[in-house]
C-alpha positions as CSV (number, residue, x, y, z in Angstrom):
1,M,6.4,-10.8,-3.4
2,T,9.8,-12.0,-4.5
3,A,11.5,-8.7,-4.8
4,V,11.2,-5.0,-3.7
5,L,12.4,-2.0,-5.6
6,F,13.2,1.2,-3.7
7,D,13.6,4.8,-4.8
8,F,16.7,6.5,-3.3
9,S,16.1,10.2,-2.4
10,G,13.1,10.7,0.0
11,T,12.6,6.9,0.3
12,L,15.8,5.2,1.7
13,F,17.9,8.4,2.2
14,R,17.3,12.0,2.9
15,I,19.5,14.9,1.7
16,E,20.9,17.3,4.2
17,S,19.3,20.7,4.8
18,T,20.0,23.5,2.4
19,E,21.9,25.4,5.1
20,S,24.1,22.5,5.9
21,W,24.8,21.9,2.2
22,L,25.9,25.5,1.7
23,R,27.9,25.6,4.9
24,A,29.8,22.5,3.9
25,A,30.7,23.9,0.5
26,L,31.8,27.2,2.0
27,D,34.0,25.4,4.5
28,E,35.6,23.2,1.8
29,A,36.4,26.3,-0.2
30,G,37.7,28.2,2.7
31,L,35.1,30.9,2.4
32,A,32.7,32.3,4.9
33,L,29.4,34.2,5.2
34,T,27.9,35.7,8.3
35,D,25.2,33.7,9.9
36,A,22.6,36.2,8.5
37,E,24.1,36.0,5.0
38,L,24.3,32.2,5.1
39,A,20.7,31.9,6.2
40,L,19.5,34.3,3.4
41,A,21.5,32.5,0.7
42,A,20.2,29.1,1.9
43,L,16.7,30.4,1.7
44,E,17.2,31.6,-1.9
45,L,18.9,28.4,-2.9
46,E,15.9,26.5,-1.5
47,R,13.4,28.8,-3.3
48,V,15.0,28.2,-6.7
49,G,15.2,24.5,-6.0
50,A,19.0,24.2,-6.4
51,L,19.5,21.3,-4.0
52,P,19.0,17.9,-5.7
53,G,16.8,15.9,-3.5
54,G,15.5,19.0,-1.8
55,L,12.5,21.1,-2.4
56,A,11.2,21.6,-5.9
57,P,11.8,25.0,-7.5
58,R,9.4,27.7,-6.5
59,A,10.7,30.4,-8.8
60,P,10.8,30.9,-12.6
61,M,13.6,29.0,-14.3
62,P,15.9,30.5,-16.9
63,D,15.0,29.3,-20.4
64,E,18.2,27.2,-20.7
65,V,17.3,25.3,-17.5
66,A,13.7,24.9,-18.3
67,A,14.7,23.3,-21.6
68,V,16.4,20.4,-19.9
69,W,14.5,20.2,-16.6
70,G,12.1,17.5,-17.6
71,I,14.9,15.3,-18.9
72,R,17.6,16.2,-16.4
73,D,17.9,12.6,-15.0
74,E,18.7,11.1,-18.4
75,S,22.4,12.0,-18.3
76,A,25.1,13.2,-15.9
77,E,25.7,16.3,-18.0
78,L,22.0,17.3,-18.1
79,H,21.7,16.8,-14.3
80,R,24.6,19.0,-13.5
81,A,23.6,21.6,-16.0
82,A,20.1,21.8,-14.5
83,Y,21.0,22.1,-10.9
84,T,24.1,24.4,-11.3
85,G,21.9,26.5,-13.6
86,L,19.5,27.0,-10.7
87,S,22.1,27.7,-8.1
88,R,23.6,30.4,-10.3
89,L,20.4,32.3,-9.8
90,V,21.7,33.0,-6.3
91,P,24.7,35.3,-5.8
92,L,27.5,33.5,-3.9
93,P,30.9,34.7,-2.7
94,H,32.8,32.9,-5.5
95,P,31.5,31.5,-8.9
96,A,33.3,28.2,-8.3
97,L,30.9,27.6,-5.4
98,H,28.1,26.5,-7.8
99,D,30.0,23.5,-9.0
100,A,31.3,22.9,-5.4
101,L,27.7,22.8,-4.2
102,Y,26.8,20.2,-6.9
103,D,29.8,18.1,-5.9
104,R,28.9,18.3,-2.2
105,H,25.4,16.8,-2.8
106,M,27.0,13.7,-4.3
107,S,29.1,13.0,-1.2
108,P,28.0,10.3,1.3
109,A,28.2,12.9,4.1
110,A,25.3,14.9,2.5
111,W,22.9,12.0,2.9
112,Q,21.3,10.3,5.9
113,P,19.5,7.0,5.8
114,Y,16.0,6.9,7.2
115,P,16.1,5.4,10.7
116,D,14.5,2.1,9.7
117,A,16.2,1.7,6.3
118,A,18.9,-0.7,7.5
119,E,16.4,-2.7,9.6
120,V,14.0,-3.2,6.6
121,L,16.7,-4.0,4.1
122,R,18.3,-6.5,6.4
123,A,15.0,-8.2,7.1
124,L,14.3,-8.5,3.3
125,R,17.7,-10.0,2.8
126,E,17.1,-12.5,5.6
127,R,13.8,-13.5,4.0
128,G,15.5,-14.1,0.7
129,I,13.7,-11.3,-1.1
130,G,15.6,-9.5,-3.8
131,V,16.2,-5.8,-3.5
132,G,16.8,-3.2,-6.2
133,V,17.3,0.5,-6.2
134,V,15.6,2.4,-9.0
135,S,16.4,6.1,-9.1
136,N,16.0,9.1,-11.2
137,I,19.5,10.6,-10.8
138,G,22.5,12.0,-12.6
139,W,25.4,10.4,-10.7
140,D,26.5,7.2,-9.1
141,L,24.8,6.7,-5.7
142,R,26.5,3.4,-5.0
143,P,29.2,5.1,-2.8
144,V,26.5,6.5,-0.6
145,F,25.1,3.1,0.1
146,R,28.6,1.7,0.7
147,A,29.6,4.5,3.1
148,H,26.4,4.0,5.2
149,G,26.7,0.2,5.2
150,L,23.6,-0.5,3.1
151,D,25.2,-1.8,0.0
152,P,25.3,-5.4,1.1
153,Y,21.5,-5.5,1.1
154,V,21.1,-4.2,-2.4
155,D,21.3,-6.7,-5.3
156,V,20.7,-4.3,-8.3
157,Y,21.1,-0.6,-8.9
158,V,19.2,0.8,-11.9
159,L,20.0,4.5,-12.3
160,S,18.3,6.7,-14.9
161,Y,21.4,8.4,-16.2
162,E,23.1,5.1,-16.9
163,H,20.2,4.0,-19.1
164,G,19.0,7.3,-20.6
165,V,15.5,6.6,-19.4
166,Q,13.8,8.0,-16.3
167,K,10.8,7.1,-14.2
168,P,7.9,6.8,-14.8
169,D,9.0,5.1,-18.0
170,P,8.2,1.4,-17.4
171,R,11.4,0.4,-19.1
172,L,13.5,1.4,-16.1
173,F,11.4,-0.8,-13.8
174,K,11.5,-3.6,-16.3
175,T,15.3,-3.4,-16.4
176,A,15.4,-3.8,-12.7
177,C,13.0,-6.8,-12.7
178,T,15.1,-8.5,-15.4
179,A,18.3,-7.9,-13.5
180,L,16.7,-9.5,-10.4
181,G,15.2,-12.4,-12.5
182,V,11.7,-11.7,-11.3
183,E,8.3,-11.1,-12.9
184,P,6.8,-7.6,-12.4
185,R,3.7,-9.1,-10.8
186,D,5.9,-10.4,-8.0
187,V,7.6,-7.1,-7.3
188,L,6.7,-4.2,-5.0
189,M,8.0,-0.7,-5.9
190,V,8.5,1.6,-2.9
191,G,8.9,5.4,-3.4
192,D,7.8,8.9,-2.4
193,D,6.8,10.3,-5.8
194,R,3.4,9.2,-7.0
195,R,4.0,10.1,-10.6
196,A,7.6,8.8,-11.0
197,D,7.5,5.8,-8.8
198,G,3.9,5.1,-9.7
199,G,5.0,4.3,-13.2
200,A,5.9,0.8,-12.0
201,A,2.1,0.0,-11.8
202,A,1.9,0.1,-15.6
203,L,4.3,-2.9,-15.7
204,G,2.2,-4.8,-13.2
205,C,4.2,-4.1,-10.1
206,G,2.6,-3.4,-6.7
207,V,3.3,0.2,-5.5
208,H,3.7,1.5,-2.0
209,F,4.3,5.2,-1.2
210,V,6.1,6.8,1.7
211,D,6.2,10.4,2.8
212,H,9.1,12.6,1.7
213,L,10.0,14.0,5.1
214,P,13.1,14.8,7.1
215,A,14.7,11.6,8.5
216,A,13.8,12.6,12.1
217,Q,10.2,13.0,11.2
218,R,9.8,9.6,9.6
219,P,11.3,7.0,12.0
220,D,9.4,4.0,10.8
221,G,7.9,4.8,7.4
222,L,9.5,1.8,5.7
223,R,8.5,-0.8,8.1
224,P,5.0,-1.5,6.5
225,V,7.0,-2.9,3.5
226,L,7.7,-6.0,5.6
227,D,4.1,-6.6,6.1
228,L,3.3,-6.0,2.4
229,V,5.7,-8.6,1.1
230,G,4.5,-11.2,3.5
């Protein structure tokens, strides 16, 4: 392999818990809930799937959200509309909190690298293997990588909202391969979503899956990548 492509959420980074997310937005807004109220609101936000990078929705979606859900990663506007539409299903102390929650999830503080992410990316760089990040996302994740010190190890970012195409469409993986100057047959795609990330196989890339788990529960899930690239 001459290059490795990585997914972002659930692969290299993990989003904070729903309760931490809500608490941070409340603190920033100068608002408060009792512990019981916060826990209940967090559970409801989790149930409706309002946290990007968190659990998938487990409740019926409003028609206006359902209409864009499948293409939410194709533009910044669709992404925000989808997730704020879900959060608005949950009563909160102030209506502005729904946009505040969305803004919070884009901050570097909301994300934690998996414990072995830096080690693996550094090792790939030392071996001269190109690294790309290919993500279905509606916002610029580069500041997250910079804040956590991982940006120096990434050669190319290919983000769905910047191209109007989302995984599993092979065109997104092809864009990354072209940017890295490599042939798909010499590329390994690493991700946690078998459907979305598995789309790279249609282009001829190798594919390796990791488990979408909290960071503390997956201390070394990326290390097998180093054996796979040889």
